[in-house]
N, C-alpha and C positions, 0 to 999 in steps of 0.2 A: 548739771553741768553746764557751764558757758564757755564760749570761745570768742576771744577779743582779737580783733585784727586793726594794725595800725591805721589811723584816717588819714584822710587828705591825700591819698594815694592810691596808685592801682591796688587790686585786692591781691593780697599776699596769702601764703601759706600760714595758717596759724602757728604761733611759736610759743603759745602759752597755753598749756591745758590745765584746767583746774579741775580736781576729782573731789574736792571739798575734805582732803585728807591730808593730814600732817604728814609731812615727809619722814620717813622710817629713819631712825637713829642711825647716823652712821654712813647714810647715803645722800647723794647730792639732791637739791630740790630740783623739782621737774621743771621750775622756771629759771633755770640759770641760763646765762647768757649763751648763745651760740659760740662755739670755739672755745669755751671756757673749761670744757670737761665736765661741766656740772658742779665745780667745786671753786673754791679759792684756789689762786695760783699756788702751785706746790702741792696742792692737795689731791689725793686721787680717789675722793668721795667716801673719806672716814677720817676718823682722828688721827693726828700727826703720828708718825711711826706705824700706822695700821695699812694694811694690805687687803682691805675688804672685809676684815674683821679684826677683832680687839687683838692689841698685842700679845704675843705669847699664847694665844689660845690655841695654837695647832690645828686649826681649822682652816680647809681649803680655800684659796681666794675666791671670793663670789659666791661662796655657798651660803644659800640662806636656810637656817634652821627651819625645820619642819613644825609643824602645830605644835604648841607646848614647849618647844625649844628642844625638842627630842630629834635625833637622825632618824635615818631609815632604819628599819628592823633588819637584823641580820638574815642573810638568806641561810636556812637550814641545808645541809649537805643532802644530796641525794643518794640513798643506798642502791647499789646494783648488786641485783641477785644474781650469783654465780651459779646457782643450781646445787643440787645433792653432790657429795663427794662419795661416788661409787665404791672407791679403792678400799674403805675400811669395812664398808658392808659387805663388799665380795669376801674380805679376807674372813670376816666373822663368820659369813655363811659357810665357807670353806672349812674353818676350824669345826664348825657345829657338825658339819656332816662328817669330818674324819672322827670325831669323838662317838657320834652315833655309829658308825661301822666298826670301830674298835670294840665298844661295848658290845654291840650285836655279835662280831665274831667271838667275842668272850664268851658270853651266853652259849652260842650254838656249840664252840669246843667243850665247855662244862656240861651240856647236853649229852654231846656223843661221847664224851669219856665216862658218863654215867650210865651210859648203856651197857649191857652185858657184852663182854669180847666177842660171843657167838655172833651176836647182832651186827657188831662191827665188823666182822670178817666176812659175814655173808654180804654185807653192804660194797665190799671191794669188787669193782668190776671185772669181769671174766674170771673169778675164782670157782674152784671146783669144789664142792663141801661132799666128801666121799661118806662123812659121817651120816649124812642123809640119803646119799646115793647108793652106797653099799655096806650097809650095817655089818655084814658078816666079816666083811674086809677088816675094818677097824676093831672089830671085837676080839680077832686072834692075834693074842701077843705072845704065844708060848715060844720058849727056846728050841731051837732045832740045830743040828750039826749039819755040815756040808752045804753045798748050793741049794738054794731055795728058787723056787720059780714064782715070780710075781706077775700078776694080770695087768697092772698098772706100772708102767715105766715113765720116769723114776719112779720107784715105790714109794707109798706115802703111809702104810701101815702094813699089818699081817706078822706072821712068824718071822722070827730073827736069830743070829746068833747070838749066844749069850755074852758075847764081848761087844762093847760099843765102840765105835769109831771116836776118837779123840775129837772133841768140840769145843775147845776152847778158843775160838776165833782162827781155827788152821785154815790155810789156804792149802790145798793140794794140787801140785803139777799134773798129776795124772789121776786116772779113773781109781774110784776105790770099792769095794766089795759092798754090794746092796745090803748085804747080811748084817754087816756092821752099822752101817748108816741107819738103817730102818730102826735099830735099837737105840740109836741116838736120838731119833725121832721120839722114841718113846719117852725119852728124858727131857723132851720140851726143846729140842734143837730146831731151829730154821736151817735146812741144807739147800743151798744155791748150786745148780749145776747150769752148765753151758755147753753148747758146741764146741768142739776142739778147733773148729774155724772161725770162731769168733774173734774179730779184730783184738788186738793186744791193747788197745786203748780202752776197750770197752771191758776186757778181763782186769784191766787194772783199776777200773771203777769199782767193778763187783769186789775185788779184794779189799780196796779202802773200805768198803762197807764191812767187811767181814773181820780182817786182821785183829786179831787181839782181844776179841768181844766174846765173852762167854755165850754158850748156847748158840753159837753161828759156825758154818763152815762152807767150804767153797771148794768145788772139784768139777773137772770137764766129765762130760758124759756122751758116749757115742750113740748115734741114732735118735737125738732129740728131733720132734717135727717142729720146734720153735728154737730160736737161739738160745732162749735162757728159760729155765723152769726152776721154781721154788716149790719146796716142799715142807709141811709140818704135819705131825701126825693127824692123818685125816683130811688135809687140804693140800690143793695144789693152783699153781697159778704160772701161766705160761705168758711171757711177753716177747717183743722183738729187739729191745736194746735195753742198755744199762742205764738209761737217762729217764726210764718210765718211773714217774712218782709212786706208782703201786708197789713197787719193790720195797720201798721204805714202811708203805703202809702196813703190807704182809709182816714184815720183820716185826713192827712195832707191836702189832695186834697179837701176832700168834707166837711169838718166842715166849717161852715159859707156860703161857696160858694153854698152848695145845698139849702140855704135858699129861702124860697118862699116869705117872708116879709122883706128880708134885714138883715144886720149886726145888727140893732139896736133892734131886736126882743128878748124879755125879756127871760132869764132862770132861773131867780130867782122868789121867790112869787109863785111857782108851787105846785102841790100835792107832798108830801113827803111821804105818807102813801102807803104801799104796799097792793095788792089783785088785783083780776082779774075784779071786778067789779066798773064800773066807778061811780065817785061822783058827781052826779048832784046837790049835795047841795053847790058846790063850785062856783055857777055862780056869787058870788058876787067877784070872784078874778077878777085883770084886764083882760081886754078881749083883745086877739090879735090872 
């Protein structure tokens, strides 16, 4: 590369630089006169009608193509990770847990239902099984006339009057005779008794469980040591209020099942009168 300066005068900055290369097409020569803009008048350093590139090319002014005539490579978009979406995962887990719980409960209920009713009865918390506790009591189911003294009150088994108390879901407003009630127990009835001072709303709840349902009856009973007492033949359960879930369990498990005479024993055509004195004049009723 050579640098030339004008002769015969003081030294001046070089105005011509030779690189030994031909000017690129469309660019002004490096040796153009100062102030000329590096091209002929009216020219912008390219062919007429061009603004630093070929006319109509659409390329920016002054942009020099890269090697091989290609532009820069496009920049790939950067993917931003948002993390896992926990909502659907939590929902899936919750549904799975619920399904397992339902299946598990169904299996448990099936297993419980397959157990003998005696085992299910003994599993009720607080129940007294007189069939095991006093076998002589439950063995005696003879018919007798007149008042009978019972060692368990309300009675759960033993001798009884030949006439049974009507047990077609009857709700009695006053106490009934034990002698007729025990006969109903022999037929598979669940007899629910309550203290006369039990609040009215509690009595209503008990009545709703009984009214109109065969092999059930309800009546008040003086002298209970608990507000509510349930009886089936050979079984008894005492609870404090009508909301106790064991009441329904007792009914479900022992109604009909505890019958001594089988599921066909009658509950209709029985005594419907109240009072604690047995009615021996009812001997003309069907015997059972």
